[in-house]
C-alpha positions as CSV (number, residue, x, y, z in Angstrom):
1,M,-31.5,-32.3,-21.7
2,S,-29.6,-32.2,-18.7
3,A,-26.3,-32.3,-20.3
4,V,-27.2,-29.0,-21.7
5,I,-28.2,-27.2,-18.2
6,L,-24.4,-28.4,-17.9
7,R,-22.9,-27.0,-20.4
8,R,-24.5,-23.8,-19.6
9,A,-24.1,-24.2,-15.9
10,R,-20.1,-24.5,-16.8
11,P,-19.4,-20.7,-17.3
12,V,-21.1,-19.4,-14.1
13,T,-20.0,-22.4,-12.0
14,L,-16.3,-21.3,-12.6
15,A,-16.7,-17.8,-12.8
16,A,-18.3,-17.9,-8.7
17,V,-15.6,-20.9,-8.2
18,A,-12.5,-19.1,-9.1
19,A,-14.1,-15.6,-7.8
20,L,-14.7,-17.3,-4.0
21,L,-10.9,-18.7,-4.5
22,V,-9.7,-15.3,-4.9
23,A,-11.8,-13.9,-2.0
24,L,-10.8,-16.7,0.1
25,T,-7.3,-16.8,-0.7
26,G,-7.7,-12.3,0.0
27,A,-9.4,-13.2,3.1
28,T,-6.5,-15.5,4.3
29,M,-3.8,-12.7,3.6
30,T,-6.1,-10.2,5.5
31,D,-4.9,-9.5,9.4
32,L,-6.4,-6.8,11.4
33,G,-4.6,-7.8,14.2
34,P,-2.6,-5.0,16.4
35,W,-0.1,-4.4,13.9
36,Y,-3.3,-2.9,11.1
37,Q,-5.3,-1.6,14.2
38,Q,-2.1,0.3,15.6
39,L,-2.1,2.3,11.9
40,V,-3.5,5.7,11.5
41,K,-6.5,5.9,9.5
42,P,-8.3,8.9,8.0
43,G,-11.7,9.8,9.9
44,W,-13.3,9.2,6.3
45,Q,-12.5,5.8,6.3
46,P,-15.6,3.2,6.8
47,P,-16.0,0.8,9.3
48,D,-14.1,-2.3,9.5
49,W,-17.1,-4.6,8.6
50,L,-18.3,-2.4,5.6
51,F,-15.2,-3.7,3.6
52,G,-16.4,-7.5,3.4
53,P,-19.9,-6.5,1.9
54,A,-18.4,-4.3,-0.4
55,W,-15.5,-7.0,-1.2
56,T,-18.5,-9.6,-1.9
57,L,-20.7,-7.6,-3.8
58,I,-17.6,-6.8,-6.0
59,F,-16.5,-10.6,-6.4
60,A,-20.3,-11.5,-6.9
61,L,-20.5,-8.7,-9.6
62,T,-16.8,-9.6,-10.8
63,A,-18.4,-13.2,-11.8
64,L,-21.3,-12.2,-13.6
65,S,-18.9,-10.1,-16.0
66,A,-16.7,-12.7,-16.5
67,E,-19.7,-15.4,-17.4
68,Q,-21.5,-12.6,-19.5
69,S,-17.8,-11.9,-21.3
70,W,-17.2,-15.6,-21.7
71,R,-21.0,-16.5,-23.3
72,H,-20.7,-13.5,-25.8
73,S,-17.1,-13.5,-26.7
74,P,-15.7,-15.6,-29.8
75,R,-14.2,-19.1,-29.0
76,S,-10.9,-18.2,-30.1
77,Q,-10.8,-15.2,-27.7
78,R,-11.8,-16.7,-24.8
79,A,-8.4,-18.5,-23.5
80,W,-7.2,-14.3,-23.4
81,L,-10.4,-13.5,-22.0
82,V,-9.4,-15.9,-19.1
83,G,-6.2,-15.4,-18.9
84,L,-6.9,-11.6,-17.9
85,F,-9.7,-12.4,-15.3
86,C,-6.5,-14.4,-13.9
87,L,-4.2,-11.2,-13.5
88,N,-6.7,-9.3,-12.4
89,G,-7.0,-11.9,-9.3
90,F,-3.3,-12.4,-8.9
91,L,-3.1,-8.4,-8.7
92,N,-6.2,-8.4,-6.1
93,I,-3.8,-11.2,-4.1
94,L,-1.0,-9.2,-4.1
95,W,-2.3,-6.3,-2.7
96,S,-3.4,-7.8,0.3
97,L,0.0,-9.6,0.3
98,L,1.4,-6.6,0.4
99,F,-0.6,-4.2,2.2
100,F,-1.4,-6.8,5.4
101,R,1.0,-9.9,5.4
102,L,4.6,-7.7,4.6
103,Q,2.9,-4.9,6.5
104,R,3.9,-2.8,3.6
105,P,1.6,-0.2,2.8
106,D,4.0,1.9,0.5
107,W,4.4,-1.4,-2.1
108,A,0.4,-2.4,-2.1
109,L,0.0,1.7,-3.2
110,L,2.3,1.3,-6.0
111,E,0.8,-1.9,-6.4
112,V,-2.5,-0.9,-6.2
113,V,-2.2,1.7,-9.5
114,I,-1.3,-1.9,-11.6
115,L,-4.0,-3.1,-9.9
116,W,-6.6,-0.2,-11.4
117,L,-4.7,-0.4,-14.8
118,S,-6.0,-4.2,-14.8
119,I,-9.4,-3.2,-14.3
120,V,-9.9,-0.7,-16.6
121,W,-7.5,-3.1,-19.4
122,L,-10.6,-5.7,-18.8
123,I,-13.4,-3.4,-19.0
124,V,-11.6,-2.4,-22.4
125,V,-11.5,-6.0,-23.3
126,V,-14.7,-6.9,-22.3
127,R,-16.7,-4.1,-23.9
128,R,-15.7,-5.2,-27.0
129,H,-18.1,-8.3,-27.0
130,C,-20.2,-7.6,-24.0
131,D,-21.6,-4.3,-22.6
132,T,-23.0,-5.6,-19.6
133,G,-19.7,-7.5,-18.5
134,A,-18.1,-4.2,-19.1
135,W,-20.7,-2.0,-17.0
136,L,-20.8,-5.1,-14.1
137,L,-16.6,-3.9,-13.9
138,V,-17.6,-0.1,-12.8
139,P,-18.5,-0.9,-8.9
140,Y,-15.0,-2.6,-8.5
141,L,-12.8,0.1,-10.6
142,L,-14.5,2.5,-8.3
143,W,-14.1,0.4,-5.3
144,V,-10.3,0.0,-5.9
145,A,-9.8,3.9,-6.5
146,F,-10.9,4.4,-3.2
147,A,-9.0,1.7,-1.5
148,G,-6.4,3.2,-3.6
149,Y,-6.9,6.7,-2.2
150,L,-7.5,4.8,1.4
151,N,-4.0,3.4,1.1
152,L,-2.6,6.6,0.3
153,A,-3.7,8.2,3.1
154,V,-2.5,5.1,5.5
155,V,0.6,5.9,3.8
156,R,1.0,9.6,4.3
157,L,-0.1,9.3,7.9
158,N,1.9,6.2,9.0
159,A,5.3,5.9,6.8
160,P,7.8,5.5,6.6
161,F,7.5,1.9,7.0
């Protein structure tokens, strides 16, 4: 009985650990120090404290999506599915690196388009076998669209970089 429980817990555990690693790596790239504070930001930007809870929710939903997708996908397509989620995690971290560490919101603006497209791609692929998994990614897609628009506003208000 315990072997069955462990086998069933493995996908959700791995998805949660992967989401946590992406979140923590992105967080280490995020520097809200003097450079960020001096940027001119649009008046409609949410307060900085809201981004942590928003990303926490998004990463939790993404981990659930990955777990549901894994369970409902044929074994032959699971490696492909994991690869797409890994690519998306890499792109998520890359945005933070470009925007905060390299202090290049203009480059991050180009990259956020690729990040957004990777989420669309995930939704399309996941939906083939798991509607729930696809719907769990919609808040992520909407948040990245909003973040991209915010990124655009920051570039317009502060260019050139």
